[in-house]
N, C-alpha and C positions, 0 to 999 in steps of 0.2 A: 606273646601269643604263638604258638608253634603253626608254622606252615603245613598246609596239605600238600600232598604230592605234587597235585597238578597246579598249585597256586603259582602264577606267573610271578617270575622275578625280573625287574627292569635290567635290560642289557646293560652292560658296563659302558660309560661314555668314552667316546675316543678323546685322545689326549689332543687331537688336532683341533684348532679353532674351526667350527662349522660357520658355513656362510650364512648369512642372515636369510630367513625365509620370505620370499617377496609377499606381498599383498595378495596377488591373483596370478596363479601360475597356468600354464597350459592344461594341466590335470584338472584344475578347478573348472575350467570351461568345458572340458570333456565330461567331467561328472554332471554339470549343469544341465547339458545337452541330454545326457542319458536319463537323467532322472525325471526329467519333465516332458519335452515334446516326444523323445524317443520311447519312453514308457508310455504315454498317451497312445502314440500311433501303434505300438504293438499291443494295444486293447482293442482298436477299433478296426485296424486294416485287415482285410483278408489274410488268411496264413500265408498264402503263397506270395502275395506282395511283401509281407514282413521277410519271409527267406530270402527272396530276391534281393532285398536291400541288405540283408546281412551278408549274402554272398558278395555284394558288389563291394561292402565296406571291407570285407576279409581281403578281397583281390587288392584293395587300395592300400591297406594298412602298411603293408612292408615298405612301399614306395614312399609313403609318408613319413616314415619315421628311421631315416637313415642312421642316425646315432644309435638308436635302439637296436636297430638290426646289427651293426658292428658289435654292440656289446653281446648280443645274443650268438652271433658266430665266434667270438672270443672263448664264450663257455663252452658251445659246442666242440669246439677243436681241442679244448682239454680234455674232453671225453671220448672223441672220436678220430680225430685227425687234426695234425699240426698246421695244416695248409687251411687258412680261413677262406681262400679262392677255391677250393673244392666245390665243384658243382653239385655233388651230392649233399653238402652242408648248406649250399645256398637253397637247393630244394627243399631241404628240412626245415630251414628258415621260412619259406613261404608257407608250407602247411602249419608250421607253429603259430604265424601270425592270424593265417584263417581260422584255426581252431579256436584261438584267443577270443576273436571278435563272436565266433558263433557260441562261445560259451556265455558271454554277456547277453546275448540275444535270447539264449534258453532261459537264463535268469529272469528275464523280462517276460517270457511267454510261459513259466513254470505253472502258475495257478491256471491260466487259461488252458493249458494243453491237460493238465489232471482234472479239470472241471469238465472239460469236453470230451475226455477220454481219447486224446488224439494220440497219445504215446504209444503207438501200436507195433512198431517196428523194433522191439526190445528183445533182447536174448541174454537170458542168463545161463550161464554154462557151470556145471558141477555145484548145483546148489545142495547136493546130497552132502557136500563136505559142510555147508552151514547148518543143516539138521543135524549132522553127526556130532558137530561142536556143540549145539545147544541140549542134545540128548542127556547129557548129565545134570541139567536142572540148575547148572551155575552161571548161566548166560554166556556171552563171548564178547571179545572186544576185537571190533574189524579195525584193521590197521591197512593203511594205503598211503601213496604219495598224493600231493596235489595234482590230480588227472583233471583236465578241464571238465570231465563228464561227471565228476564226484558227486557233486549235489544232486545232479539228474537221476543218477544211480541210487543214490541214497532213496529218493522220492519214488522211484519204481520199485524198490525193493519193500518200500513201505506198503505200496499198494498190492502187493501180493503177500502181505502176511508177515513181514520182516521189519517193523518199523525199529529204528535206532534213535538214541541220543547223541548229538553231536557236540564235541568238545572244540569251543572256538574263541579266538581273541576277539572281544567287541571294541577294543581301542588299539588298532596296530598301528606301529608308527609308520609314516609314509614322508620319504624325503623330497618326494617329486610334487607334493601338493603345497598350494600356498597359504596364507593365514586364513584367508576367507573360506577356502575349502577345508580346512581343519576344524575351524569353528564353525561353519553353518552345514557343510554338505557331506561330510565323512559319515556323521551319525545317520544321515538319510540313506546313504548308500549301503552302511552296515545294516540297517534296517531291512532294506530291501533284500539282501542277501539272506538275512535271517527268515524273510517270508518264503524265499525261495527254498532254503534248507529245512525248515520244520522245526521239530523239536531239537532243542539246542539247551546248552549250559555254557556260560562265560568261563573261560579259564582264569579270569580274574577274580570269580566269585570263591570267597574263603571257604563255602562248603561245595566247592566243585567235585573234590574226590569224595566226599560222602554221597552226592546225588549220583556219580558214577556207581558207586559200590551198590546204592539202593536198586539201580536199574540192573546191575548184573547179578544181584542176589535174588531178585524176583524172576530171575530167567531171561532177562530182556538182552539187548544188543547195546553196545556203546561204540561209536566210531571215532577214531583219532587219525589225525594226519602226522605220519612218521616225521616229516620234513618241516613241522613247525615247533620250534625250539622253546615252546612256551609251557615251561616247567620249572619247579624250584631246582630240580635237579637236572643238569644239562652235561652232555659229554660231547668232545669233539671227535669226529672220524674222517677218514679220507673217503671221499663219495663222488663220484662222477668227475673225478679229475682235480678235486679241491678239497680243503679240510673244511667241515661244516659242524654247526652244532646240533646235537638231537636231544630229544626230550627222554628222560630215562622214568620220569613219575608214572607213568602209565603202566610200566612193569609192576611197580608195587602195587598199583591198586588192582591189576590182575590177578597178583599172587595172593592179595587179602581175598579175593573174590572166590579163588580157585577155579578161574575160567582159562580157556585157551585165546590164544591170538589167531584171528583168520583174516589171510591177506585177501584183499580185493584189487582187482584190476578193473579200472571203469574206462571204457574207450568210446569215442563216438559223439553223438549230439542227439538232439530229439528227434531227428529223421532217420538216424539209425544207432542204436545204442546196444553195446555189449558189454556184460558184466561176466567178469569169470572169478569165481570162488577159489581161493586156494585152499591146500590141505590144512586143517588146525595146526598150530604150533603150540605144543605144551610146555610150560615154564619148567626149568631145572633148577633144582634147589641148590644153594651154596652155603658156605660157612658164615660169609657176612654180607654187607649191603652192596660193598663195591664189586666183589666178586659175583654177587648175583647179577647186576647190571651188566658187567664184562661178557658173563657167560651167556645171557639170554638175548642182549640187545645185537650181537653179531650176526646170528642166523636172519633176524628179522631184517636188518639193514641190507644183507645179501639179498632177500627175495624182493626187497623193494627196489634195490639198485638195478637187479636184473630186469625188472617189469619196466623201469625208465629206459634202460638201452634198448629193450624190444620195441619200446614205442615211444621214443624221444619227442615227436611232434606232439605229444598228448599231455605232456608234463609242464605246468605252468612256470615253475620256479627256475628255469634257466637264467632269467635275468631278473628275478624278483627276489631272490634269496639273499 
């Protein structure tokens, strides 16, 4: 059976022996606390108390995770400064950890905020770029990196009349989780994120590309993260100081639909959200599949890398990629 362009292909296994996964890892405990007591408290406490707890947790996160902080500083140094002791990098790391915690908080609050119409301080810049992209009637494919505010931005756009179908990996690998977490807790966390995200399709679904095409051909929107290499066709490029894999299947879907790519920049959190819509990127034709990817992936990656370097504390994958 032929795979569709967005059907996920398992990552090649490392030749090095992998350490055995523990029965219970620290991440399992974090998942347990997040999915149960934290989720319940986010439903019942007044919002000002929930935000105060989130701010306190964000302030403590960097101090409580020294090994993670070192890994983050090493990644930031590759992109910005060779000196991991640079005060500017350390200040950036502090903002990163705070934004990370506030993203998890917003996922817990998403349904409540939407139901109670509490997402009031939200700004959408250059929305005309999106309406222009949709004017041809072939839909549009929204492209962005994993900004912390991406899910919140998607739901806000839906409330103002621009709902989108998200492509998402429903069984992501996780080297930090234990056997207990992978067997019992990850699926509940994935479901919670799905509730926050809204309309979605799994990249593991054999009909993923067909569902994307159906949405685009009806004049709708599909959103994909450029930095999630969940695709049958993957290419490697230098990006933010490292060589990384990128998906190419979405380009073929967009070509079949005849739709443009529209970059999104999603910044902030539920107390202050800013969404900037970039100018539509129309695909260029090429004589063969390989040159088509080469021609069209490069300008998109350039836009995405520029977004990340303008707002590095807003990008999730410095240490998760």
